[in-house]
KEMIRO-163694 format. One record per residue (C-alpha): residue number from 1; residue in one letter; x, z, y. Coordinates in nm, 3 decimals. Layout:
# residues N
+-----+----+---------+---------+---------+
:   i : aa :      xx :      zz :      yy :
+-----+----+---------+---------+---------+
: NUM :  a :       X :       Z :       Y :
...
+-----+----+---------+---------+---------+
# end
This chain:
# residues 348
+-----+----+---------+---------+---------+
:   i : aa :      xx :      zz :      yy :
+-----+----+---------+---------+---------+
:   1 :  m :   9.762 :   9.438 :   8.704 :
:   2 :  w :   9.704 :   9.773 :   8.871 :
:   3 :  e :   9.573 :   9.804 :   9.225 :
:   4 :  d :   9.837 :   9.891 :   9.482 :
:   5 :  t :   9.934 :  10.257 :   9.486 :
:   6 :  p :   9.952 :  10.443 :   9.820 :
:   7 :  f :  10.328 :  10.386 :   9.822 :
:   8 :  e :  10.289 :  10.012 :   9.770 :
:   9 :  k :  10.036 :   9.996 :  10.053 :
:  10 :  a :  10.273 :  10.187 :  10.281 :
:  11 :  m :  10.561 :   9.958 :  10.180 :
:  12 :  k :  10.364 :   9.645 :  10.262 :
:  13 :  n :  10.244 :   9.791 :  10.588 :
:  14 :  s :  10.604 :   9.868 :  10.685 :
:  15 :  l :  10.723 :   9.520 :  10.587 :
:  16 :  s :  10.442 :   9.350 :  10.777 :
:  17 :  g :  10.602 :   9.475 :  11.098 :
:  18 :  l :  10.894 :   9.238 :  11.033 :
:  19 :  g :  10.677 :   8.930 :  11.084 :
:  20 :  q :  10.740 :   8.625 :  10.865 :
:  21 :  e :  11.046 :   8.778 :  10.701 :
:  22 :  g :  10.843 :   9.080 :  10.600 :
:  23 :  e :  10.559 :   8.867 :  10.467 :
:  24 :  a :  10.810 :   8.677 :  10.253 :
:  25 :  l :  10.938 :   9.003 :  10.106 :
:  26 :  i :  10.583 :   9.116 :  10.034 :
:  27 :  g :  10.535 :   8.789 :   9.847 :
:  28 :  n :  10.855 :   8.849 :   9.651 :
:  29 :  y :  10.734 :   9.192 :   9.545 :
:  30 :  t :  10.384 :   9.075 :   9.453 :
:  31 :  n :  10.514 :   8.782 :   9.246 :
:  32 :  a :  10.773 :   8.997 :   9.067 :
:  33 :  k :  10.509 :   9.258 :   8.985 :
:  34 :  k :  10.272 :   8.992 :   8.846 :
:  35 :  t :  10.544 :   8.836 :   8.630 :
:  36 :  l :  10.660 :   9.169 :   8.488 :
:  37 :  v :  10.307 :   9.286 :   8.411 :
:  38 :  e :  10.207 :   8.962 :   8.243 :
:  39 :  q :  10.530 :   8.875 :   8.062 :
:  40 :  v :  10.763 :   9.174 :   8.023 :
:  41 :  y :  10.621 :   9.526 :   8.028 :
:  42 :  e :  10.398 :   9.487 :   7.721 :
:  43 :  g :  10.690 :   9.331 :   7.536 :
:  44 :  i :  10.880 :   9.659 :   7.559 :
:  45 :  k :  10.626 :   9.822 :   7.329 :
:  46 :  a :  10.679 :   9.544 :   7.075 :
:  47 :  t :  11.056 :   9.593 :   7.086 :
:  48 :  e :  11.049 :   9.975 :   7.089 :
:  49 :  p :  10.713 :  10.086 :   6.942 :
:  50 :  e :  10.837 :  10.442 :   6.889 :
:  51 :  l :  10.925 :  10.502 :   7.254 :
:  52 :  s :  10.699 :  10.687 :   7.492 :
:  53 :  d :  10.523 :  10.437 :   7.716 :
:  54 :  h :  10.742 :  10.221 :   7.943 :
:  55 :  g :  10.473 :   9.968 :   8.031 :
:  56 :  p :  10.244 :   9.920 :   8.332 :
:  57 :  r :  10.101 :  10.274 :   8.316 :
:  58 :  h :  10.450 :  10.421 :   8.340 :
:  59 :  i :  10.557 :  10.199 :   8.628 :
:  60 :  k :  10.237 :  10.274 :   8.819 :
:  61 :  n :  10.293 :  10.646 :   8.759 :
:  62 :  v :  10.650 :  10.624 :   8.892 :
:  63 :  l :  10.525 :  10.443 :   9.203 :
:  64 :  e :  10.263 :  10.715 :   9.253 :
:  65 :  n :  10.536 :  10.977 :   9.220 :
:  66 :  v :  10.746 :  10.796 :   9.479 :
:  67 :  g :  10.455 :  10.827 :   9.721 :
:  68 :  h :  10.417 :  11.199 :   9.648 :
:  69 :  l :  10.790 :  11.257 :   9.699 :
:  70 :  i :  10.790 :  11.075 :  10.033 :
:  71 :  g :  10.492 :  11.270 :  10.163 :
:  72 :  n :  10.295 :  11.234 :  10.484 :
:  73 :  a :  10.310 :  10.995 :  10.778 :
:  74 :  r :  10.612 :  11.163 :  10.937 :
:  75 :  e :  10.820 :  11.141 :  10.619 :
:  76 :  k :  10.704 :  10.782 :  10.563 :
:  77 :  k :  10.930 :  10.683 :  10.854 :
:  78 :  y :  11.236 :  10.817 :  10.674 :
:  79 :  f :  11.300 :  10.478 :  10.514 :
:  80 :  n :  11.319 :  10.154 :  10.710 :
:  81 :  p :  11.115 :   9.852 :  10.592 :
:  82 :  l :  11.399 :   9.704 :  10.385 :
:  83 :  e :  11.464 :  10.037 :  10.215 :
:  84 :  y :  11.094 :  10.051 :  10.131 :
:  85 :  y :  11.125 :   9.704 :   9.980 :
:  86 :  f :  11.422 :   9.795 :   9.764 :
:  87 :  l :  11.259 :  10.120 :   9.652 :
:  88 :  g :  10.957 :   9.924 :   9.533 :
:  89 :  m :  11.161 :   9.651 :   9.365 :
:  90 :  v :  11.400 :   9.891 :   9.192 :
:  91 :  t :  11.100 :  10.083 :   9.058 :
:  92 :  l :  10.953 :   9.763 :   8.914 :
:  93 :  f :  11.278 :   9.667 :   8.741 :
:  94 :  h :  11.439 :   9.998 :   8.643 :
:  95 :  d :  11.311 :  10.008 :   8.283 :
:  96 :  v :  11.281 :   9.639 :   8.194 :
:  97 :  g :  11.607 :   9.651 :   7.996 :
:  98 :  n :  11.415 :   9.836 :   7.726 :
:  99 :  i :  11.288 :   9.497 :   7.613 :
: 100 :  h :  11.635 :   9.454 :   7.459 :
: 101 :  g :  11.627 :   9.803 :   7.302 :
: 102 :  r :  11.677 :  10.155 :   7.431 :
: 103 :  d :  12.056 :  10.163 :   7.414 :
: 104 :  r :  12.210 :  10.107 :   7.761 :
: 105 :  h :  11.879 :   9.970 :   7.883 :
: 106 :  n :  11.975 :  10.052 :   8.242 :
: 107 :  e :  12.256 :   9.796 :   8.218 :
: 108 :  r :  12.053 :   9.515 :   8.057 :
: 109 :  i :  11.823 :   9.414 :   8.340 :
: 110 :  k :  11.981 :   9.099 :   8.481 :
: 111 :  d :  11.815 :   8.837 :   8.261 :
: 112 :  v :  11.470 :   8.984 :   8.327 :
: 113 :  y :  11.542 :   8.996 :   8.699 :
: 114 :  v :  11.649 :   8.630 :   8.699 :
: 115 :  h :  11.336 :   8.536 :   8.506 :
: 116 :  a :  11.112 :   8.711 :   8.757 :
: 117 :  r :  11.301 :   8.649 :   9.080 :
: 118 :  g :  11.551 :   8.369 :   9.016 :
: 119 :  s :  11.919 :   8.395 :   9.102 :
: 120 :  n :  11.936 :   8.246 :   9.451 :
: 121 :  d :  11.939 :   8.577 :   9.638 :
: 122 :  k :  12.262 :   8.720 :   9.501 :
: 123 :  q :  12.270 :   9.016 :   9.740 :
: 124 :  e :  11.922 :   9.133 :   9.645 :
: 125 :  m :  12.000 :   9.090 :   9.276 :
: 126 :  r :  12.325 :   9.286 :   9.304 :
: 127 :  m :  12.162 :   9.573 :   9.490 :
: 128 :  i :  11.862 :   9.602 :   9.260 :
: 129 :  l :  12.076 :   9.593 :   8.946 :
: 130 :  q :  12.313 :   9.859 :   9.080 :
: 131 :  a :  12.036 :  10.094 :   9.192 :
: 132 :  a :  11.841 :  10.052 :   8.869 :
: 133 :  k :  12.153 :  10.117 :   8.663 :
: 134 :  a :  12.197 :  10.453 :   8.839 :
: 135 :  h :  11.867 :  10.597 :   8.714 :
: 136 :  t :  12.029 :  10.712 :   8.388 :
: 137 :  g :  12.334 :  10.661 :   8.169 :
: 138 :  e :  12.699 :  10.701 :   8.256 :
: 139 :  a :  12.887 :  10.647 :   8.580 :
: 140 :  a :  13.195 :  10.429 :   8.620 :
: 141 :  d :  13.417 :  10.735 :   8.572 :
: 142 :  g :  13.249 :  10.825 :   8.243 :
: 143 :  s :  13.054 :  11.118 :   8.390 :
: 144 :  k :  12.677 :  11.148 :   8.434 :
: 145 :  d :  12.710 :  11.125 :   8.814 :
: 146 :  t :  12.568 :  10.773 :   8.831 :
: 147 :  l :  12.436 :  10.805 :   9.186 :
: 148 :  n :  12.789 :  10.853 :   9.314 :
: 149 :  d :  12.866 :  10.496 :   9.208 :
: 150 :  l :  12.647 :  10.389 :   9.501 :
: 151 :  n :  12.838 :  10.607 :   9.746 :
: 152 :  v :  13.062 :  10.320 :   9.861 :
: 153 :  d :  13.256 :  10.269 :  10.181 :
: 154 :  g :  13.056 :  10.062 :  10.428 :
: 155 :  g :  12.731 :  10.114 :  10.239 :
: 156 :  f :  12.491 :   9.831 :  10.160 :
: 157 :  h :  12.329 :   9.573 :  10.386 :
: 158 :  y :  12.053 :   9.319 :  10.343 :
: 159 :  q :  11.955 :   9.054 :  10.595 :
: 160 :  s :  12.210 :   9.207 :  10.835 :
: 161 :  q :  12.036 :   9.547 :  10.819 :
: 162 :  p :  12.170 :   9.868 :  10.661 :
: 163 :  v :  12.006 :   9.984 :  10.338 :
: 164 :  r :  12.068 :  10.338 :  10.212 :
: 165 :  l :  12.068 :  10.226 :   9.851 :
: 166 :  l :  12.207 :  10.558 :   9.731 :
: 167 :  e :  11.905 :  10.744 :   9.868 :
: 168 :  v :  11.667 :  10.476 :   9.739 :
: 169 :  a :  11.813 :  10.520 :   9.391 :
: 170 :  a :  11.792 :  10.900 :   9.417 :
: 171 :  v :  11.418 :  10.888 :   9.494 :
: 172 :  l :  11.355 :  10.644 :   9.208 :
: 173 :  r :  11.552 :  10.862 :   8.968 :
: 174 :  m :  11.353 :  11.174 :   9.061 :
: 175 :  a :  11.020 :  10.990 :   9.049 :
: 176 :  d :  11.106 :  10.857 :   8.704 :
: 177 :  e :  11.205 :  11.201 :   8.575 :
: 178 :  l :  10.869 :  11.335 :   8.692 :
: 179 :  a :  10.675 :  11.059 :   8.516 :
: 180 :  e :  10.559 :  11.255 :   8.213 :
: 181 :  g :  10.215 :  11.327 :   8.074 :
: 182 :  p :   9.951 :  11.212 :   7.824 :
: 183 :  q :   9.958 :  10.860 :   7.972 :
: 184 :  r :  10.295 :  10.809 :   7.801 :
: 185 :  t :  10.171 :  10.848 :   7.445 :
: 186 :  s :   9.882 :  10.751 :   7.217 :
: 187 :  r :   9.692 :  11.038 :   7.064 :
: 188 :  f :   9.527 :  10.795 :   6.821 :
: 189 :  v :   9.861 :  10.666 :   6.692 :
: 190 :  f :   9.998 :  11.021 :   6.674 :
: 191 :  d :   9.702 :  11.152 :   6.470 :
: 192 :  t :   9.647 :  10.853 :   6.241 :
: 193 :  m :   9.965 :  10.649 :   6.192 :
: 194 :  g :  10.224 :  10.882 :   6.337 :
: 195 :  y :  10.559 :  10.828 :   6.502 :
: 196 :  a :  10.902 :  10.846 :   6.344 :
: 197 :  p :  11.012 :  11.208 :   6.288 :
: 198 :  e :  11.292 :  11.186 :   6.544 :
: 199 :  n :  11.047 :  11.065 :   6.812 :
: 200 :  r :  10.749 :  11.292 :   6.743 :
: 201 :  i :  10.871 :  11.570 :   6.970 :
: 202 :  f :  10.879 :  11.336 :   7.272 :
: 203 :  h :  10.519 :  11.233 :   7.210 :
: 204 :  r :  10.410 :  11.594 :   7.153 :
: 205 :  y :  10.575 :  11.685 :   7.481 :
: 206 :  a :  10.405 :  11.399 :   7.667 :
: 207 :  s :  10.066 :  11.498 :   7.528 :
: 208 :  c :  10.088 :  11.857 :   7.650 :
: 209 :  v :  10.247 :  11.837 :   7.997 :
: 210 :  q :  10.087 :  11.780 :   8.336 :
: 211 :  v :  10.306 :  11.727 :   8.644 :
: 212 :  n :  10.219 :  11.819 :   9.000 :
: 213 :  i :  10.443 :  11.719 :   9.293 :
: 214 :  d :  10.367 :  11.953 :   9.582 :
: 215 :  r :  10.581 :  11.853 :   9.880 :
: 216 :  n :  10.412 :  12.101 :  10.115 :
: 217 :  a :  10.501 :  12.391 :   9.884 :
: 218 :  g :  10.840 :  12.239 :   9.797 :
: 219 :  r :  10.766 :  12.261 :   9.427 :
: 220 :  f :  10.752 :  12.060 :   9.107 :
: 221 :  a :  10.484 :  12.247 :   8.910 :
: 222 :  l :  10.445 :  12.169 :   8.542 :
: 223 :  s :  10.156 :  12.289 :   8.328 :
: 224 :  f :  10.186 :  12.292 :   7.949 :
: 225 :  n :   9.874 :  12.300 :   7.731 :
: 226 :  i :  10.015 :  12.368 :   7.386 :
: 227 :  e :   9.778 :  12.312 :   7.095 :
: 228 :  v :   9.886 :  12.550 :   6.820 :
: 229 :  c :   9.613 :  12.470 :   6.570 :
: 230 :  k :   9.311 :  12.245 :   6.608 :
: 231 :  a :   9.103 :  12.382 :   6.320 :
: 232 :  g :   9.125 :  12.669 :   6.072 :
: 233 :  r :   9.367 :  12.958 :   6.043 :
: 234 :  v :   9.713 :  12.943 :   6.197 :
: 235 :  e :   9.971 :  12.885 :   5.925 :
: 236 :  d :  10.348 :  12.919 :   5.928 :
: 237 :  s :  10.379 :  12.543 :   5.980 :
: 238 :  h :  10.177 :  12.570 :   6.304 :
: 239 :  v :  10.395 :  12.854 :   6.428 :
: 240 :  n :  10.715 :  12.665 :   6.351 :
: 241 :  a :  10.588 :  12.347 :   6.518 :
: 242 :  t :  10.486 :  12.547 :   6.826 :
: 243 :  k :  10.827 :  12.713 :   6.844 :
: 244 :  e :  10.990 :  12.371 :   6.833 :
: 245 :  l :  10.765 :  12.232 :   7.106 :
: 246 :  l :  10.800 :  12.536 :   7.330 :
: 247 :  e :  11.178 :  12.525 :   7.307 :
: 248 :  f :  11.173 :  12.154 :   7.387 :
: 249 :  c :  10.948 :  12.221 :   7.688 :
: 250 :  y :  11.196 :  12.477 :   7.815 :
: 251 :  k :  11.484 :  12.236 :   7.780 :
: 252 :  r :  11.294 :  11.964 :   7.963 :
: 253 :  l :  11.202 :  12.208 :   8.238 :
: 254 :  v :  11.568 :  12.293 :   8.287 :
: 255 :  k :  11.662 :  11.923 :   8.282 :
: 256 :  l :  11.398 :  11.849 :   8.546 :
: 257 :  d :  11.537 :  12.123 :   8.765 :
: 258 :  q :  11.888 :  11.981 :   8.726 :
: 259 :  e :  11.758 :  11.644 :   8.841 :
: 260 :  r :  11.584 :  11.812 :   9.137 :
: 261 :  k :  11.909 :  11.966 :   9.255 :
: 262 :  y :  12.114 :  11.655 :   9.173 :
: 263 :  t :  11.899 :  11.398 :   9.352 :
: 264 :  k :  11.844 :  11.602 :   9.666 :
: 265 :  f :  12.221 :  11.641 :   9.702 :
: 266 :  y :  12.228 :  11.266 :   9.766 :
: 267 :  c :  11.898 :  11.229 :   9.951 :
: 268 :  n :  11.783 :  11.450 :  10.238 :
: 269 :  l :  11.424 :  11.332 :  10.193 :
: 270 :  l :  11.413 :  11.544 :   9.878 :
: 271 :  a :  11.554 :  11.857 :  10.045 :
: 272 :  p :  11.213 :  12.032 :  10.079 :
: 273 :  f :  11.182 :  12.059 :   9.699 :
: 274 :  r :  11.326 :  12.402 :   9.625 :
: 275 :  v :  11.140 :  12.515 :   9.313 :
: 276 :  t :  11.063 :  12.397 :   8.960 :
: 277 :  s :  10.797 :  12.592 :   8.771 :
: 278 :  g :  10.632 :  12.585 :   8.432 :
: 279 :  t :  10.302 :  12.744 :   8.329 :
: 280 :  f :  10.219 :  12.772 :   7.957 :
: 281 :  l :   9.872 :  12.784 :   7.801 :
: 282 :  f :   9.808 :  12.802 :   7.427 :
: 283 :  w :   9.508 :  12.669 :   7.237 :
: 284 :  i :   9.383 :  12.764 :   6.890 :
: 285 :  n :   9.070 :  12.596 :   6.755 :
: 286 :  d :   9.001 :  12.466 :   7.107 :
: 287 :  e :   9.000 :  12.821 :   7.245 :
: 288 :  e :   9.252 :  12.933 :   7.504 :
: 289 :  h :   9.472 :  13.226 :   7.397 :
: 290 :  d :   9.666 :  13.432 :   7.647 :
: 291 :  f :  10.005 :  13.540 :   7.508 :
: 292 :  d :  10.101 :  13.695 :   7.839 :
: 293 :  l :  10.375 :  13.440 :   7.897 :
: 294 :  p :  10.462 :  13.437 :   8.269 :
: 295 :  t :  10.513 :  13.128 :   8.478 :
: 296 :  v :  10.878 :  13.028 :   8.462 :
: 297 :  i :  11.024 :  12.963 :   8.805 :
: 298 :  i :  11.367 :  12.815 :   8.873 :
: 299 :  d :  11.465 :  12.793 :   9.238 :
: 300 :  d :  11.761 :  12.751 :   9.472 :
: 301 :  r :  11.804 :  13.119 :   9.549 :
: 302 :  v :  12.154 :  13.251 :   9.476 :
: 303 :  i :  12.210 :  13.624 :   9.446 :
: 304 :  p :  12.546 :  13.735 :   9.590 :
: 305 :  g :  12.778 :  13.875 :   9.328 :
: 306 :  d :  12.580 :  13.724 :   9.042 :
: 307 :  g :  12.820 :  13.447 :   8.952 :
: 308 :  a :  12.652 :  13.204 :   9.191 :
: 309 :  a :  12.386 :  13.142 :   8.925 :
: 310 :  p :  12.046 :  13.011 :   9.043 :
: 311 :  a :  11.774 :  13.269 :   9.036 :
: 312 :  g :  11.506 :  13.244 :   8.774 :
: 313 :  r :  11.189 :  13.446 :   8.828 :
: 314 :  t :  10.854 :  13.517 :   8.675 :
: 315 :  a :  10.548 :  13.451 :   8.884 :
: 316 :  t :  10.487 :  13.822 :   8.936 :
: 317 :  g :  10.842 :  13.946 :   8.995 :
: 318 :  t :  11.180 :  13.859 :   9.133 :
: 319 :  r :  11.409 :  13.961 :   8.849 :
: 320 :  r :  11.574 :  13.694 :   8.639 :
: 321 :  y :  11.342 :  13.634 :   8.341 :
: 322 :  s :  11.270 :  14.003 :   8.328 :
: 323 :  h :  10.943 :  13.978 :   8.136 :
: 324 :  p :  10.969 :  14.150 :   7.792 :
: 325 :  r :  10.922 :  13.820 :   7.614 :
: 326 :  v :  11.136 :  13.612 :   7.849 :
: 327 :  s :  11.446 :  13.826 :   7.873 :
: 328 :  a :  11.726 :  13.580 :   7.804 :
: 329 :  r :  11.962 :  13.485 :   8.084 :
: 330 :  s :  11.889 :  13.118 :   8.027 :
: 331 :  v :  11.537 :  12.988 :   7.987 :
: 332 :  t :  11.656 :  12.777 :   7.693 :
: 333 :  r :  11.765 :  13.079 :   7.487 :
: 334 :  v :  11.554 :  13.305 :   7.266 :
: 335 :  p :  11.213 :  13.296 :   7.442 :
: 336 :  p :  11.035 :  13.053 :   7.204 :
: 337 :  r :  11.123 :  13.267 :   6.901 :
: 338 :  r :  11.051 :  13.594 :   7.079 :
: 339 :  i :  10.716 :  13.476 :   7.215 :
: 340 :  l :  10.599 :  13.347 :   6.879 :
: 341 :  s :  10.742 :  13.614 :   6.649 :
: 342 :  l :  10.467 :  13.876 :   6.683 :
: 343 :  p :  10.216 :  13.840 :   6.396 :
: 344 :  h :   9.919 :  13.975 :   6.596 :
: 345 :  c :   9.946 :  13.676 :   6.830 :
: 346 :  w :   9.834 :  13.447 :   6.554 :
: 347 :  d :   9.524 :  13.617 :   6.414 :
: 348 :  a :   9.268 :  13.338 :   6.403 :
+-----+----+---------+---------+---------+
# end
């Protein structure tokens, strides 16, 4: 079992101020964490071996992200002790439904919760299941606006205290979306045994991306180290695979930015995050190659008279994707093919 992350330490410190009640909640969290680590998380890999990692490393990473999103001592007071508790518990339980399979995993948590926590505290169970369900999937109205399902009259209460469960769920959802990187895949499995064709792109993505949450700068900064060819001359197959990966990276970057805007609409704690950026580096035979691809920046700036579209910029300019090789209106159109279509780029 991993050592407590900074968020977990802050959560326990906040709860300790509640006296015996707080100590009891700390015990609940610690016991649930131990049970899930020892009896559930590793079972997800057995059920869904092709998935990117949803075990202890992933949960720890999400908890670390929660801490980065919350920020310094002043922001740590944004949530009250009970909200801290629910944020920690929802993080522990949000992905356990994958033990039953990926489909609707956000709705298949109850039996694992009962195993780890029992069923005596119906209010806690109800709140955790509802907040965990909102991290993905469909809302009650059939849309993707799952957080709005928690926007109920009267709000939520626990032990006679208000709990902003909607904002708790928003932070968890953003922290989960940011939990990408090499820790979510196995390079050994990828290189030797391989993953199913439909899942390979997710593992390639995980292996190349690094995520930085910079609250002071208000930015989610992603770095992509794309390995075009590990040895020998670059062939057409390498170019095609790189095009596929680059296009997937762009789509994920746009999705991340959508989540940034979506979650901060429901949670003021996330308001400082105004920018999503992606920097791309390419490697051939373990040597870095500069293809003059600018940093992609998507921010909240709206240009009057421009259809209220968010402004996309390169790192060195303010025009929307104005670089010669990133000229499409949307970052998901054209650039991968344009960037990788020039033969001189691939002389090994």
